[in-house]
C-alpha positions in Angstrom: -23.7 -4.0 11.4 -20.7 -6.4 12.0 -17.7 -4.7 13.1 -14.3 -6.6 14.7 -13.4 -4.4 18.0 -9.5 -4.0 17.0 -8.4 -1.4 19.6 -7.0 -2.9 22.5 -5.7 -0.1 24.8 -7.0 -1.6 28.2 -6.7 2.0 30.0 -9.6 3.4 27.6 -12.9 3.8 28.9 -15.5 3.7 26.9 -17.0 6.8 28.0 -15.7 9.6 25.7 -17.8 8.7 22.9 -21.3 8.4 23.1 -24.4 8.5 21.2 -25.9 11.6 20.0 -28.8 11.0 22.0 -26.8 12.2 25.6 -25.3 15.0 27.3 -27.3 17.5 24.9 -24.8 16.6 21.8 -27.7 15.5 20.1 -28.7 17.7 17.5 -30.1 15.9 14.5 -28.3 18.3 11.7 -24.7 17.1 13.8 -23.0 14.3 12.2 -20.3 14.5 15.0 -18.7 16.4 17.7 -15.0 16.0 18.6 -14.1 17.8 21.4 -15.5 21.9 21.2 -15.7 21.2 16.9 -18.9 20.2 15.7 -19.3 18.8 12.0 -23.0 19.2 10.6 -24.3 16.7 8.6 -24.3 19.7 5.9 -20.8 20.0 6.1 -20.6 16.0 5.1 -23.3 16.5 2.8 -21.2 19.1 0.8 -17.7 17.4 0.6 -19.7 14.1 -0.4 -21.7 15.9 -3.3 -18.5 17.9 -4.1 -16.9 14.3 -4.7 -20.1 13.3 -6.7 -20.4 16.4 -9.3 -16.5 16.8 -10.0 -15.9 12.8 -10.3 -19.3 12.6 -12.9 -17.7 15.8 -15.1 -14.4 14.0 -15.2 -16.1 10.5 -15.8 -18.2 12.4 -18.6 -15.1 13.9 -20.1 -13.5 10.9 -20.5 -16.2 9.1 -21.9 -16.6 11.9 -24.2 -12.9 11.9 -25.6 -13.7 8.2 -26.5 -17.1 8.7 -27.8 -18.7 6.7 -25.2 -21.8 7.3 -22.9 -21.4 6.4 -19.5 -23.6 4.7 -17.3 -25.4 6.4 -13.9 -23.3 3.9 -12.2 -20.1 4.7 -13.7 -21.0 8.5 -12.8 -20.8 8.0 -9.6 -18.0 7.4 -7.2 -17.7 5.1 -4.8 -16.7 7.7 -1.8 -19.8 7.4 1.0 -20.8 10.1 3.4 -19.9 7.6 6.3 -16.0 7.8 4.7 -16.3 11.6 5.2 -17.0 11.1 8.7 -14.5 9.0 8.9 -12.0 11.4 7.4 -12.9 13.9 9.4 -13.4 12.8 12.7 -9.6 10.8 12.1 -8.0 14.4 10.9 -9.3 16.2 13.5 -8.4 13.6 16.5 -4.8 13.1 14.5 -3.6 16.8 15.2 -5.0 16.6 18.6 -2.3 13.8 18.9 0.5 15.3 17.0 -0.4 18.7 19.1 -0.2 17.0 21.9 3.1 15.5 20.7 4.5 18.9 19.8 5.9 17.5 16.4 6.0 19.1 13.3 3.8 17.8 10.1 5.5 18.4 6.9 2.8 19.1 4.1 4.5 16.8 1.5 1.4 15.3 -0.1 -0.6 16.7 -2.8 -3.9 16.0 -3.6 -2.7 15.0 -7.0 -0.2 12.4 -5.7 -3.5 10.5 -4.4 -6.2 11.3 -7.4 -5.4 7.7 -8.8 -5.3 5.8 -5.6 -8.6 7.4 -4.4 -10.1 7.7 -7.6 -11.3 11.0 -6.9 -10.6 14.2 -8.3 -7.6 16.3 -6.6 -9.8 19.4 -7.0 -12.2 17.9 -4.1 -12.1 19.0 -0.5 -12.2 15.1 0.2 -8.7 14.6 -1.6 -7.5 17.8 -0.2 -8.5 16.9 3.6 -7.1 13.0 2.5 -3.3 14.5 1.5 -3.5 16.5 4.9 -4.3 13.1 6.7 -1.6 11.2 4.6 1.1 13.7 6.3 -0.1 13.2 9.5 -0.5 9.6 9.9 3.0 9.0 8.4 4.4 11.6 11.2 2.2 9.7 13.7 3.4 6.0 11.8 7.0 7.2 12.7 6.3 8.4 16.3 4.4 5.7 17.9 5.9 2.5 18.4 5.5 -0.6 16.7 2.0 -2.7 17.6 2.1 -6.6 18.1 0.9 -8.3 15.3 -1.8 -10.3 16.8 -4.4 -12.5 15.4 -7.5 -10.2 16.2 -5.5 -7.0 14.5 -4.9 -9.0 12.0 -8.3 -10.5 10.8 -9.9 -7.1 11.8 -7.7 -5.8 8.9 -8.6 -8.6 6.7 -12.1 -8.3 7.5 -11.8 -4.4 6.1 -10.2 -5.7 3.1 -12.9 -8.4 2.2 -15.3 -5.8 2.6 -13.7 -3.5 -0.1 -12.9 -6.7 -2.5 -9.1 -6.2 -1.8 -8.6 -9.8 -1.0 -10.6 -13.4 -1.2 -13.1 -14.1 1.7 -13.0 -17.3 3.7 -9.2 -17.3 4.2 -7.9 -18.7 7.8 -5.8 -16.6 10.8 -2.8 -19.0 9.2 -3.6 -18.5 6.0 -4.1 -14.3 6.3 -0.8 -14.4 8.6 0.6 -16.0 5.5 -0.8 -14.1 3.3 0.2 -10.4 5.2 3.9 -11.0 5.3 5.6 -9.2 8.2 2.3 -7.1 8.4 4.0 -3.8 8.3 0.6 -2.1 7.1 -1.0 -4.2 9.9 0.4 -2.9 12.3 0.2 0.7 11.2 -3.5 0.6 10.8 -3.5 -0.8 14.3 -1.5 1.2 15.8 -3.3 4.4 14.8 -6.6 3.3 15.4 -5.2 2.9 19.2 -3.9 6.1 19.3 -7.1 7.7 17.9 -9.1 5.7 20.0 -6.9 7.0 23.2 -7.5 10.3 22.2 -11.3 9.9 21.7 -11.6 8.7 25.3 -9.7 11.7 26.4 -11.9 14.3 24.6 -15.8 14.3 24.5 -16.9 12.3 21.2 -20.0 11.9 19.8 -21.2 10.3 16.4 -24.6 10.5 15.0 -26.5 7.0 15.0 -26.4 7.3 11.1 -23.1 6.4 10.7 -21.3 3.1 11.5 -18.3 2.6 13.4 -15.6 5.1 12.6 -12.6 4.1 10.9 -9.2 5.1 10.3 -9.0 5.7 6.3 -6.2 3.3 5.1 -4.7 2.6 1.8 -3.1 -0.9 0.7 -1.5 -1.5 -2.5 -2.7 -4.7 -4.6 -0.2 -4.7 -7.7 -1.4 -1.4 -9.5 -4.2 -1.3 -8.0 -4.8 0.9 -4.6 -7.6 0.1 -2.3 -8.8 2.1 0.3 -10.6 0.8 3.4 -11.9 1.9 7.0 -10.4 0.0 10.3 -12.9 0.7 12.9 -11.7 2.3 16.2 -15.2 3.8 17.3 -18.3 2.2 17.5 -21.8 2.9 18.7 -20.2 1.7 22.4 -17.5 4.0 22.3 -13.9 3.3 21.2 -12.9 -0.4 20.8 -11.1 -1.7 23.8 -11.8 -5.4 23.9 -8.9 -7.1 22.7 -5.7 -7.8 24.0 -3.3 -4.6 24.1 -1.2 -4.3 21.5 2.5 -2.9 22.8 2.0 0.2 19.9 2.2 1.1 16.3 2.7 1.1 12.5 4.7 0.9 9.5 4.2 -0.1 5.9 4.3 -4.1 4.9 4.2 -6.2 2.1 1.9 -9.1 2.3 2.7 -12.0 0.0 -1.1 -14.1 -0.1 -2.6 -17.3 -0.7 -5.0 -16.0 -3.5 -4.5 -12.1 -4.4 -3.6 -10.4 -1.6 -2.8 -7.0 -0.9 1.1 -6.5 -1.5 2.0 -3.0 0.4 -0.1 -0.9 2.8 -0.3 2.7 5.0 -2.6 3.4 7.0 -3.2 6.7 5.3 
């Protein structure tokens, strides 16, 4: 697996996040440990299955109204178990950061507001958790200082967007920088990753090796289409720490690109 190391908080040691083979935190039925909280594979599977069933039902209903028969591929949501783990771990760490900062989090975003962008029914637990994440990450974006727009952080976001086919592959750093404009959404995602990575370094976090790097759940707009991507802040070695340290964190931005490029984004 190729994961660009974007989080550069030099003070973060890669000791807090270990594989599940260490320190007695190796139960094969556990997806992740975050401090004293355990997220079981059963919970991950349940959230994932809930998405797939309700998404499939919604597609069938729409197809029936149009007199069409959806294919098996059309009945399958793009949400993966990895996406579920990313969301659970990021949400847990964000709650800890917010609590440490003694910041109030307003309940503003509803699952219904995210339904079209996520392409997931609002009644799913995944959509409900994502709405909570958007509220939390939005508050953190206001509290954290803006991150530097380094080539490393910019290209890390670019690679993540290429993976979800939100932007053409093969662009140079100079062209990516031009496409991203002021790079507000890059600063946001990077800064959130820094904050969550620092928190992961403070608590005992362990990730089941069946899952790849854990990332910040992020969304970016490209015209009328919303792309959901993940910016890794934890990999198999621990919090990602091998890039020049940014001064800090997020906001939203409006890239204008060479070729189709995201035109607006957030780290939520």
